N, C-alpha and C positions, 0 to 999 in steps of 0.2 A: 330185605337186604340190609345188613348192618351198615351203620353210618360210615364206617371206614371204607367199606366196599363201594358205597355210593360215591364217596369222594374220589376214589380211584377211577371209577367208571366215568364220572363227570370230567376228570382231567384227560382221560383217554379220548373221549368224544370231542373235547375242545381241541386237543392236539391234532386229531384227525381232520377236524374242520379247518384248522389253520394250515395243515400240510398233509395232503393225501399221500405223499411219498415218505412220510416219517417212518423211521425204522424201529423195530422192536428194541434194539439196543439204545437208541436215542430216548425212546419212551421210558425205558428202565432207568436211565440216568435222570430224567426229569422227575420221575415219580419216587425214586429212591427204593425201588423194588427190583427183584431179579428179572432177567429176561424170560425165564420160565414162567414167572407169575404174569408178566405182560402177555405172553402167548396164551395163557389160560384165560385171562380177562378178554382178550380179543376174540377168542373162540366163543366165549359166552355172548359177547355183543353180536357176533355174526349169527349165532344160533337164535338170538332173540329178534333178529331182523333190524338191529340198530346200525350195523355197519355192513357194507358189502365189500367183497375182495375181488380184485382183478389182477391178472398177471401183467407185468410190464417187461420190457426188454432187459437183458442181462440178469435173468433169474431174480428179478425183484418183484415185489408186490405193492400194489397201491390200495389204500383203504379210503372209502368215502362214506359219508353219512347218508342214510336213507331218510325219507321224510319222518319215519318213526324215530330215527336216531336224533334228528333235530328237535323233535317234540320232547324226547326224553332228556336231552341236554338242557333244554329250557326249564323243564320241571326240576331237574336235579340242581341247577344253578339257583333257582328261586328258593328251593329248600335249604341249600347251603347258606344263602344270604340270611334267611330267617334264623337258622341255627347260629351263625356267626354273631348276629346282633344279640340274640338271647344269651349266648355264651359270654359275650363281653359284659353285658349288664350283670349277669349273675356273678361273674368273676370279679367285677369291680366292687359289687356289694360285699362279697366275701372278704376281699382284701381290705376294704375300708373298715369292716367290722374287726378284723385282726389288728389293724393299726390303732383303732380306738381302744380296744381292750388292752393293748400293750401300753398305751399312754396312761390309761387309768391305773394300771398296775405299776407304773413308774419304771418299766423295763427300758433300758437305755440302748441295748444292742439287739437288733433283729436280723434274721436271715431267712432265706427261702431254700427249700429243699427240692431241687429239680428244675432244670432249664426247660424252656418251651413257651408256648403261647400264654399260659396262665402266669408264668414268671414275668413275662413282658408286661402283662396287665398290672401285676403287683408292683413291679419296679416303677412303672409310670405313675401309679397311684401313690407310691412312696414319695416320689418327687413332688407331686401336687400337694401332699399333706405335710411335707417336711419331716417324714418319719425317718428314724435312724437306721436305715437298712444297710447292713455291713456287706453282705455278699449273697450270691446264689451258690449253693453247694451242689455240685454235680460232677462226679468223677468221670462221667462219660461224655461230657459236653464237648462240642467241637469248636466252640468259639470262646473268646476270653472275657467278654462282657455281655450283659443283657440290659439294654436301654440305659447304658452308662454305669450299671452296677457290676463290679468284678465277679467273675465266675471262678470258683476255686474247687478243689477236689475233695476237701474234707472240712469238718468242723474245726479242727486245729488250725487249718490255714485261714479260716474265717476269723478265728480268735486273734491270729497274728495281725490281721488287718485292723483289728480293734484294739491294738496295743496290749494284747494278751487277755482281753476280756472275752469270755465265751458267750456267744449269743444265747440268751435265755428265753427267747420266744422265736419259734421257727414255724413258718407257714409252709405246709406241704403243697408244692406246686407241680409235682411230677405227674404228667398225664399218661405217660406210656406204661409205667409200672409203679403206681403209688405204694403198693404193698412192699415192694423191695426197697424203695426209697425210704419208707417209714422205718423198716427194720434196720437199715443202715444208719440212719441218723439217730435212732433210739440207742443203738449200740455205741455210737460215738458219744452221745450224751451221758450214757452210763459210765463211760470211761472218765468223764469229768465230774462224776458224782451227781449228775442231774437226772431227773426222771422223765418219762414219756409225756408228762403233763405239759412240758415245754413245747410240744409239737401240736400245732393247731391244724385241723383238717377241714377244709371247705366241704360243705355238704354236697356240692356239685361233683365231687370226685366219687361219690357213692361208695365210699370205703370207710370202714371203721374197724380198728383192731379188736380182736376178741376180748382183750382185757381192758378196753377203754369204756369209760362211762359216757358222760354227755359233754365231751370237750370239743366237739366240732364247732367250727365257726359258722 
């Protein structure tokens, strides 16, 4: 089972343990997926013997964990904790390497491409190291700041925050679609006469542009 599916199943099992009367609509809101997807996952959990279903009054259904479901939730929770710790350590190392390289090169304005968990690690690491991080660039972000760093929709907006200076070192931090984020920021850099070598890609993203050499962090 892919890690993303494991995460959803773990959340569903936890939600059912906390509230047997939880609705599919409520689960969908908590998980950020469609009601149809929740229904599909619940059916899989029932088929695997992790959850049992019983009908309640007023045409409602109650879900409850089976002993096997409790065991699976514990296993998935332990795996998630191990992954979270490993992800944080690897992310921290990648961000620190990026900031050290920028400092050696004398780059004064830095930016991140993509909001999310890795961006949060990078933003906190920048605070700790006193690195000149201007902004997080993400046109699809739903919040205005990331760990105190402004989130903007474009490279031009990031330059405005730096008094017109275009960030010349950008760390790719988009976990959902790094390829698209890379293409977008590369296109914007080209508009300012800058090349893709300004984009640093952490190895943990497991992504490398076809025309890139060995520029990953």
